[in-house]
C-alpha positions as CSV (number, residue, x, y, z in Angstrom):
1,M,0.0,-0.2,0.2
2,S,1.6,3.4,-0.9
3,V,1.4,6.6,1.2
4,A,-1.5,8.1,-0.7
5,D,-3.1,4.8,-0.1
6,A,-3.4,5.1,3.4
7,S,-6.0,4.2,5.6
8,R,-7.0,4.8,9.7
9,E,-10.3,3.0,10.9
10,F,-11.6,4.0,14.1
11,A,-14.2,4.7,16.6
12,L,-14.5,7.3,18.4
13,S,-16.1,6.5,22.2
14,P,-18.3,6.9,24.2
15,A,-20.9,7.0,21.3
16,D,-22.5,10.0,21.9
17,N,-24.7,11.8,19.2
18,A,-24.8,15.0,20.8
19,R,-20.7,15.3,20.8
20,L,-20.3,13.8,17.7
21,A,-22.5,16.0,15.9
22,N,-20.9,19.2,17.8
23,L,-17.4,17.6,16.5
24,C,-18.5,17.2,13.1
25,G,-20.1,20.3,12.6
26,P,-23.5,21.9,11.3
27,L,-23.7,19.6,7.9
28,D,-20.4,17.9,8.7
29,E,-19.0,21.4,8.1
30,N,-15.5,20.7,10.7
31,L,-15.0,17.4,8.6
32,R,-15.2,19.1,5.5
33,L,-12.6,21.4,6.8
34,L,-10.6,18.8,7.9
35,E,-10.1,17.0,4.4
36,A,-9.3,20.4,2.7
37,R,-6.7,21.2,5.0
38,L,-5.4,17.6,5.3
39,D,-6.3,16.9,1.6
40,V,-8.1,13.2,3.2
41,Q,-11.5,11.8,2.7
42,I,-12.9,11.2,5.9
43,R,-16.0,8.4,5.9
44,R,-18.2,8.3,9.0
45,R,-21.3,5.9,10.3
46,G,-22.3,6.9,13.4
47,D,-19.2,6.9,16.0
48,S,-17.3,4.8,13.1
49,F,-14.7,6.7,11.3
50,Q,-12.4,5.9,8.0
51,V,-9.8,8.2,6.8
52,L,-8.0,7.9,3.6
53,G,-5.2,9.8,2.2
54,A,-1.1,10.3,3.0
55,R,-1.9,12.2,6.3
56,A,-4.7,10.0,7.9
57,D,-2.7,9.5,11.1
58,N,-2.8,13.4,11.4
59,A,-6.8,13.6,10.4
60,E,-7.3,10.6,13.2
61,E,-5.2,12.2,15.7
62,T,-7.0,15.8,15.0
63,L,-10.8,14.3,15.3
64,R,-9.8,12.4,19.0
65,E,-8.8,15.6,20.1
66,L,-11.2,17.4,19.0
67,F,-13.8,14.7,20.2
68,A,-12.6,14.9,23.3
69,L,-13.0,18.7,23.2
70,A,-16.5,18.7,22.4
71,E,-17.3,17.0,25.3
72,R,-17.3,20.3,27.2
73,E,-17.0,23.0,24.1
74,E,-18.8,23.8,21.2
75,V,-16.6,22.6,18.6
76,T,-16.2,25.3,15.7
77,P,-14.2,26.1,12.5
78,E,-12.2,28.6,14.2
79,R,-11.3,25.5,16.9
80,V,-10.2,23.1,14.3
81,H,-8.3,25.7,12.5
82,L,-6.5,25.9,15.9
83,A,-6.4,22.4,16.8
84,L,-5.0,21.7,12.9
85,R,-2.6,24.8,13.9
86,E,-1.4,23.2,17.1
87,Q,-0.6,20.1,15.7
88,E,1.5,21.5,12.8
89,S,4.0,23.4,15.1
């Protein structure tokens, strides 16, 4: 498997629909933002995620971090940008 074909599959638990909705944002806006910034594809069914692309591991790490954050605050597009910047440094 080449780096471009890298894939990660994982579940975020606990499976909390309100927290998952907060993570993903309205109309999955936060997921689309991660896809654009990291050049990956994100597929989600419930609490199960599949990330495809060379930076799939970065996307998984960011999603896990934002999911933890979603328990106590709103995950906005600005917060997603901040998490990505923190990860890059």
